[in-house]
C-alpha positions in Angstrom: -12.7 22.1 -1.8 -10.2 25.0 -1.6 -8.6 26.3 -4.8 -5.5 24.6 -6.0 -2.9 25.9 -3.7 0.1 25.9 -6.0 -1.8 28.1 -8.4 -2.6 30.8 -5.7 0.3 30.9 -3.3 3.4 32.8 -4.2 6.5 31.7 -2.3 8.0 34.3 -0.2 11.3 35.9 -1.3 14.2 33.6 -0.6 15.1 33.5 3.1 18.2 35.4 3.8 19.0 34.0 7.2 19.3 30.5 8.5 21.0 27.3 7.5 21.3 26.4 3.8 21.7 22.7 3.3 22.9 21.5 -0.1 22.8 17.9 -1.2 24.7 17.4 -4.5 23.8 14.4 -6.7 27.2 12.7 -6.7 30.6 13.0 -5.0 32.2 14.8 -7.9 29.6 17.6 -7.6 30.0 17.8 -3.9 33.8 18.1 -4.3 33.4 20.9 -6.8 31.1 22.8 -4.5 33.5 22.4 -1.6 36.4 23.9 -3.6 34.2 26.8 -4.6 33.1 27.6 -1.1 36.7 27.4 0.1 38.0 29.7 -2.7 35.1 32.1 -2.0 35.9 32.2 1.7 32.5 30.9 2.6 32.4 28.9 5.8 30.6 25.5 5.6 30.3 22.2 7.5 29.5 18.6 6.4 27.3 17.0 9.1 27.1 13.9 6.9 28.8 12.6 3.8 27.4 14.4 0.7 25.6 17.1 2.7 26.9 20.8 2.9 25.6 23.3 5.4 26.2 27.1 5.2 25.1 29.5 7.9 23.4 32.5 6.1 23.7 36.1 7.1 23.7 39.4 5.4 24.2 39.2 1.7 25.9 35.8 1.8 23.1 34.0 -0.1 23.5 36.5 -3.0 27.2 36.0 -3.0 27.0 32.2 -2.8 24.5 31.8 -5.7 26.0 34.6 -7.7 29.3 32.7 -8.2 28.0 29.2 -9.1 28.0 29.7 -12.9 30.5 27.2 -14.2 31.0 25.5 -10.9 28.2 23.0 -11.6 26.8 22.0 -14.9 23.1 23.0 -15.6 22.2 19.3 -15.1 24.0 19.2 -11.7 22.3 22.4 -10.6 18.9 20.8 -11.4 19.7 17.5 -9.6 21.3 19.2 -6.5 18.8 19.6 -3.8 18.7 22.7 -1.5 16.7 23.7 1.7 16.9 26.6 4.0 15.8 26.1 7.6 15.9 28.2 10.7 19.1 27.8 12.7 18.8 25.3 15.4 15.8 23.6 13.9 16.2 20.1 12.4 14.3 19.5 9.1 11.0 17.6 9.5 8.8 15.8 7.0 6.9 19.1 6.5 10.0 20.6 5.1 10.1 18.3 2.3 7.7 20.4 0.3 10.3 23.3 0.5 13.2 21.3 -0.9 14.1 22.9 -4.3 16.6 22.1 -7.1 19.6 24.4 -6.5 19.0 25.8 -9.9 15.4 26.9 -8.8 16.9 28.5 -5.6 19.4 30.4 -7.7 16.7 31.7 -10.0 14.5 32.8 -7.2 17.4 34.7 -5.4 18.5 36.4 -8.6 14.9 37.1 -9.5 13.8 38.6 -6.3 12.4 41.6 -8.4 10.0 39.0 -9.8 8.6 38.2 -6.4 8.0 41.8 -5.5 6.5 42.5 -8.9 3.8 39.8 -8.4 3.2 40.6 -4.7 2.7 44.3 -5.7 0.4 43.5 -8.5 2.7 45.2 -11.0 1.4 43.5 -14.1 -0.5 45.0 -17.0 -2.1 44.0 -20.3 -1.5 45.5 -23.6 -3.9 44.9 -26.5 -3.6 44.2 -30.1 -6.6 44.0 -32.5 -7.6 41.0 -34.4 -9.5 42.3 -37.5 -11.5 40.9 -40.3 -9.1 40.1 -43.1 -11.2 42.1 -45.8 -12.0 45.0 -43.5 -9.5 46.3 -40.9 -12.1 48.5 -39.4 -14.1 45.5 -38.3 -12.4 44.5 -35.0 -13.2 41.0 -34.2 -11.3 40.7 -31.0 -8.3 42.0 -29.0 -5.5 39.7 -27.9 -4.4 40.5 -24.3 -0.6 40.6 -24.1 1.2 40.5 -20.7 3.6 43.1 -19.6 5.4 43.7 -16.3 6.3 47.0 -14.7 9.5 47.7 -12.9 9.7 49.9 -9.9 10.6 53.0 -12.1 7.5 52.3 -14.3 9.4 50.8 -17.3 7.9 47.8 -19.0 9.3 44.3 -18.7 8.6 42.3 -21.9 6.7 38.9 -21.5 9.6 36.8 -22.6 11.7 38.0 -19.8 8.8 37.4 -17.3 8.2 33.9 -18.5 11.9 33.0 -18.6 12.4 34.0 -15.0 9.1 32.3 -14.0 10.1 29.1 -15.6 13.6 29.0 -14.1 12.3 29.8 -10.7 9.4 27.4 -10.9 6.9 30.2 -10.6 5.1 29.7 -13.8 1.9 28.8 -12.0 1.3 32.1 -10.1 2.5 34.2 -13.1 0.1 32.5 -15.6 -2.8 32.9 -13.2 -2.0 36.5 -12.5 -1.6 37.2 -16.2 -5.2 35.8 -16.9 -6.8 37.9 -14.1 -4.9 40.9 -15.2 -6.1 40.5 -18.8 -9.7 40.2 -17.7 -9.7 43.2 -15.3 -7.7 45.5 -17.6 -10.0 44.7 -20.6 -13.1 45.5 -18.5 -11.4 48.7 -17.2 -11.1 49.9 -20.8 -14.7 49.0 -21.5 -14.2 46.0 -23.8 -16.7 44.0 -21.9 -19.6 46.5 -22.7 -18.7 47.1 -26.3 -19.4 43.5 -27.5 -15.7 42.9 -28.3 -14.1 39.5 -27.8 -10.7 39.0 -26.1 -8.1 36.3 -26.6 -6.3 35.4 -23.4 -3.1 33.3 -23.4 -2.7 30.4 -21.1 0.0 27.9 -20.6 -1.5 24.4 -20.0 1.4 23.3 -18.0 0.4 25.7 -15.2 -3.0 24.0 -14.7 -3.4 20.9 -12.4 -7.2 20.7 -12.0 -9.2 22.8 -14.5 -12.2 23.1 -12.2 -10.3 24.3 -9.2 -7.1 25.9 -10.5 -9.0 28.1 -12.9 -11.9 28.9 -10.6 -10.6 32.4 -9.9 -10.3 33.2 -13.6 -14.0 32.3 -14.1 -15.0 34.3 -11.1 -13.1 37.3 -12.4 -14.9 37.0 -15.7 -18.3 36.9 -13.8 -17.4 40.3 -12.2 -17.5 41.9 -15.8 -20.0 42.1 -18.6 -18.1 39.6 -20.6 -20.0 36.5 -21.6 -18.2 33.2 -21.9 -18.6 33.0 -25.7 -16.7 36.3 -26.0 -13.7 34.9 -24.2 -11.1 32.7 -26.1 -8.5 30.9 -24.3 -5.4 30.8 -26.6 -3.1 27.8 -26.0 0.5 28.9 -26.1 3.9 27.0 -26.0 2.1 23.8 -27.4 5.6 22.5 -28.1 6.1 22.1 -24.4 3.0 20.0 -23.8 3.6 16.4 -22.8 0.3 15.4 -21.3 -2.1 15.8 -24.1 -4.9 13.9 -22.3 -4.8 16.5 -19.5 -4.9 19.3 -22.1 -8.0 17.7 -23.6 -9.7 17.8 -20.2 -8.8 21.4 -19.7 -10.2 22.3 -23.1 -13.4 20.2 -22.5 -13.9 22.0 -19.3 -13.8 25.4 -20.8 -16.0 24.4 -23.7 -18.5 23.1 -21.3 -18.5 26.5 -19.6 -19.2 28.2 -22.9 -15.7 29.6 -23.8 -13.8 29.3 -27.0 -10.4 27.8 -27.6 -7.7 28.9 -30.0 -4.5 27.0 -30.9 -1.5 29.4 -31.3 1.4 29.0 -33.7 -0.1 26.4 -36.1 2.7 25.3 -38.5 5.5 26.0 -36.1 6.1 22.2 -35.7 4.6 18.7 -35.8 3.3 19.1 -32.3 0.9 21.8 -33.3 -0.6 19.8 -36.1 -1.0 16.8 -33.8 -2.8 18.9 -31.3 -5.2 20.2 -34.1 -6.7 16.8 -34.5 -7.1 16.1 -30.8 -8.2 19.6 -29.6 -10.5 20.6 -32.5 -10.1 24.3 -31.5 -12.5 27.0 -32.6 -9.6 29.2 -34.0 -6.1 28.6 -35.2 -3.4 31.3 -35.4 -0.9 30.7 -38.1 2.7 31.0 -36.9 4.1 34.5 -37.8 7.3 32.9 -39.0 5.3 31.4 -41.9 3.5 34.7 -42.7 6.7 36.7 -42.8 7.3 37.3 -46.6 4.7 34.7 -47.6 4.0 36.8 -50.7 7.7 36.3 -51.9 8.5 32.8 -50.9 6.8 30.1 -52.8 7.8 27.3 -50.4 6.4 29.3 -47.4 3.3 30.2 -49.5 2.6 26.6 -50.3 2.5 25.6 -46.6 0.3 28.5 -45.5 -2.1 27.8 -48.4 -2.5 24.2 -47.3 -3.0 25.3 -43.7 -5.7 27.7 -44.6 -7.4 25.2 -46.7 -7.3 22.6 -43.9 -8.7 25.0 -41.4 -11.5 26.0 -43.8 -12.3 22.4 -44.6 -12.5 21.6 -40.9 -14.7 24.6 -40.1 -12.0 26.3 -38.0 -11.6 30.1 -38.2 -8.1 31.2 -39.0 -6.0 34.1 -37.9 -2.9 35.1 -39.7 -0.5 36.5 -37.2 2.5 38.9 -37.7 1.3 40.7 -40.8 3.5 43.6 -41.3 3.2 44.5 -45.0 0.3 45.3 -47.3 1.7 42.5 -49.6 1.5 39.9 -46.8 -2.0 41.1 -46.0 -3.1 41.0 -49.6 -1.9 37.5 -49.9 -3.5 36.0 -46.7 -6.7 37.8 -47.5 -6.8 36.5 -51.1 -6.1 32.9 -49.9 -8.9 32.8 -47.4 -7.7 33.8 -43.9 -10.7 34.9 -41.8 -8.8 37.4 -39.6 -5.5 39.1 -39.4 -3.2 40.5 -36.8 0.0 42.4 -36.8 1.9 45.6 -36.8 0.4 46.7 -40.1 -2.8 47.2 -38.4 -1.7 48.2 -34.8 1.1 47.6 -32.4 0.2 46.3 -28.9 -0.8 49.3 -26.7 -2.8 50.2 -23.7 -5.5 51.5 -23.9 -6.6 49.3 -26.7 -5.6 50.8 -30.1 -7.7 51.4 -33.2 -6.4 49.8 -36.5 -4.4 52.2 -38.5 -5.8 51.1 -41.8 -9.3 51.8 -42.9 -11.8 50.0 -45.3 -11.2 52.6 -48.0 -7.6 51.5 -48.3 -8.5 48.0 -49.1 -9.6 48.7 -52.6 -6.5 50.7 -53.2 -4.3 47.7 -52.6 -3.6 45.7 -55.8 -3.8 41.9 -55.4 -0.4 40.5 -55.6 0.4 38.3 -58.7 0.1 34.8 -57.6 
């Protein structure tokens, strides 16, 4: 069976010539679009009631979508359907798969750089060490963190990448490319031959069938010296997960292949606690919002203490994320966190950085009064 197509095929950059057909959801939306086109001096026709057609040429598509802000509401943009076909060709049933929400078409046109970046493989991974809580020289693993590169070589942060991908309905190819990039970049820097583990983020909503949609990821791992037990797949954006049964199937598939699973941002909301009971991960990463100032905030400290106790009682290893001060580190270490991660030890970098603190410094830090 061929690999899941939507996970591997990146749509071409938006077509710049042809006939753009726009089908608004209601008459009011259609009337607003007509007035906008008339004011902008963009010629259009209405072959049937509620359907607008615009002949595209030059930069007309960019002009058209660039002025739609405020013309239609976000909900109207999502519910309006758009299709670009070659001039003189009537849409067929095969074209149905190319029909997009107008909001998605706008995002793709405005995010043309995103298409080029993926097509030219301009992704890279930065690495941040996850170290033993009582010995920062003991590197347990590196988390692989996605970065993009612009044409001029400057870095594009992950939040911008995922925002554009989500708006343009391109989360699937981005998430897959990010996983492959993480594995290959880690191997390029020798992490696979050093016995080091890596944590790879993945968004469950980007996976249809775990057997086929993730086959390329498993194949990439097989080309390195990594063994499955040294790869941990870290579930991110758990608050966006709607089909928990599907996520459980994904996790079961990875566990069956020998991989480990981590749940990110534990404590960031009710959803993460609910997932904890159903997924039973190997690792939990405590939300950095809870770790920030935990040594000074009794309310926050009470929550983190109970989460660490719960993880310990369930046999789940814990990672305190976002540790930036020695006082925070001292607090989570004293309360039983297994591992720590944050700017105090090293900022994300490529090649993989060494922790800035050394074992000798641990004994110099006075345990905070608790």
